[in-house]
C-alpha positions in Angstrom: -13.2 62.9 -17.2 -16.7 64.8 -17.3 -18.1 66.8 -14.3 -21.6 67.9 -13.6 -21.9 71.0 -11.3 -25.2 71.4 -9.8 -25.9 75.0 -8.7 -24.8 78.2 -10.3 -24.2 80.2 -7.1 -20.7 81.5 -6.4 -19.6 78.1 -5.1 -20.6 76.4 -8.3 -19.2 79.2 -10.5 -15.9 78.9 -8.6 -15.9 75.1 -9.1 -16.6 75.6 -12.8 -13.9 78.3 -13.2 -11.2 76.0 -11.5 -12.2 73.1 -13.9 -12.0 75.5 -17.0 -8.6 76.5 -15.8 -7.5 72.8 -15.6 -9.1 71.8 -18.9 -11.5 69.5 -17.3 -14.8 69.2 -19.3 -18.0 70.0 -17.3 -21.7 71.1 -17.5 -23.1 73.5 -15.0 -26.9 73.0 -14.1 -28.8 75.9 -12.7 -32.5 75.5 -11.9 -33.2 79.4 -12.2 -32.9 81.7 -15.2 -29.7 83.3 -14.0 -26.3 82.7 -12.4 -24.8 84.1 -9.4 -27.3 82.6 -6.8 -27.7 85.4 -3.8 -25.2 87.6 -5.3 -27.1 90.3 -7.1 -26.6 94.0 -7.9 -28.3 96.9 -9.5 -27.0 100.2 -10.6 -29.8 102.8 -10.3 -29.1 106.5 -11.2 -25.4 105.9 -10.4 -26.2 104.2 -6.9 -25.0 100.7 -6.4 -28.0 98.6 -4.8 -26.9 95.3 -3.4 -30.0 92.9 -3.5 -28.0 90.2 -1.7 -24.7 90.3 0.2 -22.9 93.6 0.0 -19.2 92.3 0.7 -17.1 89.8 2.0 -14.7 89.5 5.1 -11.4 90.7 4.2 -9.6 88.6 6.7 -10.7 85.5 4.5 -8.6 86.0 1.5 -10.2 83.6 -1.2 -12.8 86.1 -2.5 -10.1 88.8 -3.0 -7.7 86.4 -4.4 -10.2 85.4 -7.1 -11.1 88.9 -7.9 -7.4 89.5 -8.6 -7.1 86.5 -10.8 -10.1 87.6 -12.8 -8.7 91.1 -13.3 -10.8 93.0 -10.8 -7.9 94.2 -8.3 -8.7 97.9 -9.3 -12.3 97.3 -8.5 -11.9 96.2 -4.9 -13.2 98.8 -2.4 -12.5 98.5 1.4 -15.1 99.5 4.1 -14.9 103.0 5.4 -13.8 101.8 8.9 -12.8 105.3 10.0 -16.5 106.0 10.3 -17.5 102.6 11.6 -19.9 102.8 14.3 -22.9 100.5 15.0 -25.9 101.3 17.0 -28.3 98.8 18.9 -32.0 99.9 19.1 -33.3 100.0 22.7 -36.8 101.4 23.1 -36.5 103.1 19.8 -33.3 104.7 20.9 -30.1 104.2 19.1 -27.2 103.3 21.6 -23.7 103.0 20.2 -21.9 99.8 20.9 -19.2 100.7 23.4 -15.5 101.1 22.3 -13.3 98.2 23.0 -15.9 95.5 22.1 -14.3 92.8 20.2 -17.3 91.1 18.5 -19.1 90.0 21.6 -16.4 90.7 24.2 -15.8 93.8 26.2 -12.1 94.5 26.7 -12.2 98.1 27.9 -13.4 99.0 31.3 -14.5 102.7 31.1 -16.5 102.7 27.9 -18.3 99.5 29.1 -19.0 101.0 32.5 -20.2 104.3 30.8 -22.5 102.9 28.1 -26.4 102.8 28.5 -26.5 99.6 26.5 -26.4 97.6 29.6 -27.8 97.8 32.9 -25.5 98.1 36.2 -26.2 94.5 37.1 -24.9 93.5 33.6 -21.9 95.7 33.8 -20.9 94.3 37.2 -21.3 90.9 35.9 -19.0 91.8 32.9 -16.3 93.1 35.3 -16.6 89.8 37.6 -16.3 87.7 34.4 -12.5 88.4 34.6 -12.4 85.9 37.6 -14.0 83.0 35.6 -11.6 79.9 36.0 -10.8 77.7 32.9 -13.8 75.4 32.0 -13.3 71.7 31.8 -15.5 70.3 28.9 -16.6 66.9 27.7 -16.6 68.2 24.2 -20.5 68.7 23.9 -21.8 71.6 21.9 -23.9 74.3 23.3 -25.9 77.3 21.9 -24.2 80.7 21.5 -26.9 82.2 23.8 -26.0 79.6 26.5 -22.0 80.4 26.3 -22.6 84.3 26.4 -25.3 84.0 29.2 -23.0 81.9 31.4 -20.3 84.6 31.1 -22.2 87.9 30.8 -25.9 87.4 31.6 -29.1 87.3 29.6 -29.1 91.1 28.9 -25.7 90.5 26.9 -27.6 87.9 24.9 -30.6 90.0 24.3 -28.7 93.2 23.3 -25.5 92.0 21.9 -25.2 88.3 20.8 -28.7 87.9 19.4 -28.8 91.0 17.2 -25.3 90.5 16.0 -25.8 87.0 15.0 -29.1 87.7 13.6 -27.5 90.4 11.4 -24.9 87.9 10.0 -26.8 84.6 9.9 -30.5 85.7 10.1 -30.4 83.2 13.0 -31.3 82.8 16.6 -28.5 82.8 19.2 -30.3 80.2 21.3 -30.2 77.7 18.4 -26.8 78.4 16.7 -23.8 76.2 17.6 -21.1 77.9 19.8 -18.5 75.2 18.7 -19.2 76.1 14.9 -20.2 79.8 15.0 -17.7 81.0 17.8 -15.0 78.2 18.1 -12.3 80.7 19.2 -14.4 81.7 22.3 -14.9 78.0 23.2 -11.2 77.7 23.0 -10.6 80.8 25.1 -13.0 79.5 27.7 -11.0 76.3 28.0 -7.6 78.0 28.2 -8.3 81.2 30.1 -11.9 80.9 31.7 -12.6 84.4 31.3 -13.5 85.3 27.6 -12.3 88.9 28.3 -8.9 87.8 29.5 -8.5 85.3 26.5 -9.5 88.1 23.9 -7.0 90.7 25.7 -4.3 87.9 25.5 -5.2 87.1 21.9 -4.9 90.9 20.9 -1.5 91.2 22.7 -0.2 88.2 20.6 -1.5 89.7 17.4 0.1 93.1 18.2 3.4 91.5 19.0 3.3 89.5 15.6 2.5 92.7 13.7 5.3 94.6 15.4 7.7 91.8 14.6 6.5 91.7 10.9 6.9 95.5 10.6 10.5 95.3 12.1 11.4 92.5 9.5 10.2 94.5 6.7 12.0 97.6 7.8 15.3 95.7 8.5 14.9 94.3 4.8 15.1 97.7 3.4 18.7 98.6 2.3 20.2 102.2 2.6 20.9 102.2 -1.0 17.5 101.3 -2.3 15.8 103.2 -5.2 13.3 104.5 -2.8 15.9 106.3 -0.9 13.8 105.8 2.4 12.4 103.1 4.5 9.4 101.1 3.3 6.2 102.6 4.0 4.0 100.5 6.2 1.1 98.6 4.5 -2.4 100.3 4.8 -4.5 99.0 7.5 -6.7 96.2 6.3 -10.4 97.0 6.3 -12.9 94.7 7.9 -15.0 94.3 4.7 -14.2 94.4 1.0 -16.7 94.9 -2.0 -16.5 95.8 -5.7 -17.0 99.3 -7.1 -19.8 98.1 -9.4 -21.4 95.7 -7.1 -20.9 92.2 -6.0 -22.4 91.0 -9.2 -19.0 92.1 -11.0 -17.4 88.9 -9.2 -20.0 86.6 -10.6 -20.2 88.2 -14.0 -16.3 88.0 -14.2 -16.6 84.3 -13.5 -19.2 83.6 -15.9 -17.2 85.2 -18.6 -14.4 82.9 -18.2 -16.7 79.9 -18.6 -17.5 78.0 -21.8 -21.1 79.2 -22.5 -22.0 75.9 -24.1 -21.4 74.1 -20.8 -24.1 76.2 -19.0 -27.7 75.0 -18.6 -29.9 77.6 -17.1 -33.6 76.8 -16.1 -32.5 73.2 -15.7 -33.2 71.8 -12.4 -31.5 68.3 -11.5 -34.4 66.0 -10.3 -32.2 63.0 -9.3 -28.9 61.4 -9.1 -27.9 57.8 -9.4 -24.4 56.3 -8.8 -23.2 53.6 -11.4 -20.1 51.7 -11.4 -18.3 54.1 -13.8 -19.6 57.4 -12.3 -23.0 59.1 -12.1 -26.3 59.6 -14.0 -27.6 63.0 -13.6 -31.4 63.3 -14.7 -33.0 66.8 -15.3 -36.4 65.5 -16.7 -38.7 62.7 -17.0 -37.5 61.1 -20.3 -34.3 59.1 -20.9 -33.0 61.8 -23.1 -32.7 64.0 -20.1 -30.4 61.6 -18.3 -26.7 62.1 -18.7 -23.5 60.2 -17.6 -20.7 62.1 -15.7 -17.6 60.9 -13.9 -18.1 63.2 -10.9 -20.6 65.3 -9.7 -20.2 68.6 -7.5 -23.4 69.6 -5.7 -23.2 73.4 -4.9 -26.9 74.0 -4.0 -28.5 74.4 -0.5 -28.1 71.3 1.6 -32.0 70.7 1.5 -31.8 70.6 -2.2 -29.0 68.3 -2.0 -30.8 66.0 0.2 -33.7 65.8 -2.2 -31.5 64.7 -5.0 -29.7 62.0 -2.9 -32.6 60.6 -1.0 -32.6 57.4 -3.2 -28.8 57.2 -3.1 -28.1 57.4 0.8 -31.1 57.9 3.0 -29.1 58.8 6.0 -27.0 61.3 4.0 -30.2 62.8 2.6 -31.5 63.0 6.1 -28.7 65.0 7.5 -28.6 67.3 4.5 -32.2 68.1 4.7 -31.9 68.4 8.5 -29.7 71.7 8.1 -31.9 74.5 9.0 -32.2 77.5 6.6 -33.4 81.0 7.3 -35.0 83.3 4.6 -34.5 87.0 4.3 -35.8 90.1 2.7 -33.8 93.0 1.6 -35.1 96.4 1.2 -33.0 99.1 -0.5 -34.3 102.6 -0.2 -32.6 105.4 -2.0 -33.1 109.1 -0.7 -32.0 112.7 -1.7 -29.1 113.2 1.0 -30.2 116.7 1.7 -33.7 115.3 3.1 -32.3 113.1 5.7 -30.3 113.4 8.8 -28.6 110.2 9.9 -26.3 109.7 13.0 -22.7 108.9 12.3 -21.9 105.4 11.6 -22.6 102.2 9.4 -26.1 101.5 10.6 -28.1 99.7 13.5 -29.1 96.3 14.7 -32.4 95.6 16.2 -33.0 93.1 19.1 -35.6 90.6 18.8 -37.0 92.0 22.2 -37.9 95.1 20.4 -40.6 93.4 18.5 -39.6 95.0 15.2 -39.7 93.5 11.7 -36.4 94.8 10.8 -33.2 92.8 11.8 -30.7 95.6 10.8 -30.3 98.7 8.6 -27.1 99.7 6.9 -26.2 103.1 5.8 -24.7 101.9 2.6 -23.3 105.3 1.3 -21.3 105.5 4.7 -20.1 101.9 4.7 -18.4 102.0 1.2 -17.6 105.2 -0.2 -17.6 106.1 -4.0 -20.5 103.8 -4.9 -23.4 106.3 -4.3 -23.6 109.8 -6.0 -22.9 112.6 -3.5 -26.4 113.8 -3.6 -27.8 110.5 -2.6 -28.1 108.2 0.4 -28.8 104.5 0.5 -30.3 102.6 3.2 -30.6 98.9 3.2 -33.0 97.1 5.7 -32.9 93.3 6.5 -36.0 91.5 7.5 -36.9 87.9 7.8 -34.6 85.4 9.6 -35.8 82.5 11.7 -38.3 84.5 13.4 -39.7 86.4 10.5 -40.4 83.8 7.7 -44.0 85.0 7.3 -42.7 88.3 6.0 -41.8 86.8 2.8 -45.4 86.4 1.8 -46.1 90.2 2.2 -46.3 92.4 -0.8 -43.5 94.8 -1.8 -45.6 97.7 -1.0 -46.5 96.4 2.6 -42.8 95.6 3.3 -41.6 99.1 2.1 -44.5 100.4 4.4 -43.2 98.5 7.3 -39.6 99.5 6.9 -40.5 103.3 6.4 -42.7 103.1 9.5 -40.0 101.6 11.6 -37.3 104.0 10.2 -39.6 106.7 11.2 -39.9 105.4 14.9 -36.1 104.8 15.3 -34.4 107.6 13.0 -37.5 110.1 12.8 -37.0 109.7 9.0 -40.1 111.1 7.3 -38.6 111.7 3.7 -40.0 109.8 0.8 -37.4 107.5 -1.0 -36.8 108.2 -4.6 -36.0 104.6 -5.4 -36.9 101.3 -3.6 -36.1 97.7 -4.3 -37.5 94.5 -2.4 -35.8 91.3 -2.8 -36.6 88.0 -1.2 -34.2 85.1 -0.6 -36.0 81.9 0.5 -34.3 79.4 2.5 -30.8 80.7 1.5 -28.8 81.2 4.7 -27.7 77.9 6.5 -28.0 77.8 10.1 -25.2 76.0 12.0 -27.3 74.9 15.0 -26.2 73.0 18.0 -24.4 69.8 17.0 -23.4 71.1 13.7 -19.9 69.7 13.7 -21.2 66.3 14.5 -23.6 66.6 11.5 -20.9 67.8 9.3 -18.7 64.9 10.2 -21.5 62.4 9.4 -22.0 64.1 6.1 -18.3 64.0 5.3 -18.1 60.1 6.0 -21.0 59.3 4.0 -19.9 61.4 0.9 -16.5 59.8 1.2 -18.1 56.5 0.6 -19.7 57.8 -2.7 -17.0 57.8 -5.3 -17.0 61.0 -7.3 -19.4 63.0 -5.2 -18.4 66.5 -3.7 -20.4 69.1 -1.9 -19.8 72.9 -1.8 -21.9 75.8 -0.4 -22.6 77.6 2.7 -24.2 74.6 4.6 -20.8 73.0 5.6 -17.8 75.0 6.6 -18.4 78.7 6.5 -21.4 81.0 5.2 -19.3 83.7 3.7 -18.6 84.3 0.1 -14.9 83.4 0.5 -16.0 79.9 2.2 -18.2 79.2 -0.7 -15.4 80.0 -3.2 -12.8 77.8 -1.2 -15.1 74.8 -1.0 -15.9 75.2 -4.6 -12.5 75.5 -6.0 -11.3 72.8 -3.6 -13.7 70.3 -4.9 -12.9 71.0 -8.5 -9.1 71.0 -7.8 -9.5 67.5 -6.2 -11.3 66.3 -9.3 -8.7 67.7 -11.6 -6.0 65.6 -9.9 -7.9 62.4 -10.6 
């Protein structure tokens, strides 16, 4: 059994690691000169700068579990949730998201009524939303914007749904699939009608389950135990988790576990061809660049996978290249802490209606403690997305000037940064547009008919680091059992 892995991002590295563990020979092809994909970090004068994703969701366990397997348990750092506060920019003012807001859903009456984020018309609509009856559905998909607007009105889309999803996906809520991006809300609407009532019911169930678990743990502690006291409650789980030395620690630790002779950098795969006993993988024009493998894991962006497979299965290739992608720009700015005055919190989101280049800005030194020297502050601005593709063509100096100008308008920040980093990620973030579940099902059906072909990455079943790790390891595990 010989396996080709195409793509050296975290999905491809996770697949290679799993094959390495199981003793299955493989070759990993990566078109660029480095491994890690969009995961990239630098340490500049003691400050960790994330050039790509800065963390992963703690509630999805695959990334943390892999870190522990790799000996990085003592490097895991949770987000500073005690200081978690997110602002929305409205007419150059920072307005804090109201307390009790569970993602998009208001669950507390008084904070929602008191906030200046919404007009009174929207607040009244939010109160009346409790009366929504359960919704019968024919199973058809709709956009997140349509779902949120039907319940809370267009202002909630503009000032809440759109900036939140733009910060996560770099996407547009009017294009993103409700069934795929917010499946729990779709289920709540069918069962409860009101999303607020559904969210409150879910929260009560979660608290009851946590209380039951705590009682079970307490009952399991015997009076004669060596501790001499009841078990201490587990610390609250943070929303995000990162690594002390940057997210690159994960990809570097994965790479260190791989056979270096099995890695081919600067080697793009130009085409694939199924044969009776496996696959031919071509990386150049001559026959010498064509090698035979028993199985192939494609861990690239879907559009790249589509190009490789267009002569194998035209319908599959069309669905793969049909997955939309957004591009992004990350601008890190390091300041002397004494020269800036920031509001409390993690940062802010910018609605599209504000007409800004920035989509969001994170106060990195507040979000994750211990990764920035005490005399420094790190701000990380995000630009691009589906509406800002043209920004990628601008120079570093122009992008830095744009960010600084907008920070001056929003934060009144006039200090000059001591360090800056601009990073561009072209067509890197998959967009789960309306109808994504149907597209995903068609892709799965076609792949199932191509023996020895597996897909992994952020285009199919989750955009996060844990999702990519899960899909990469799953593909490798299935191959290992053959």
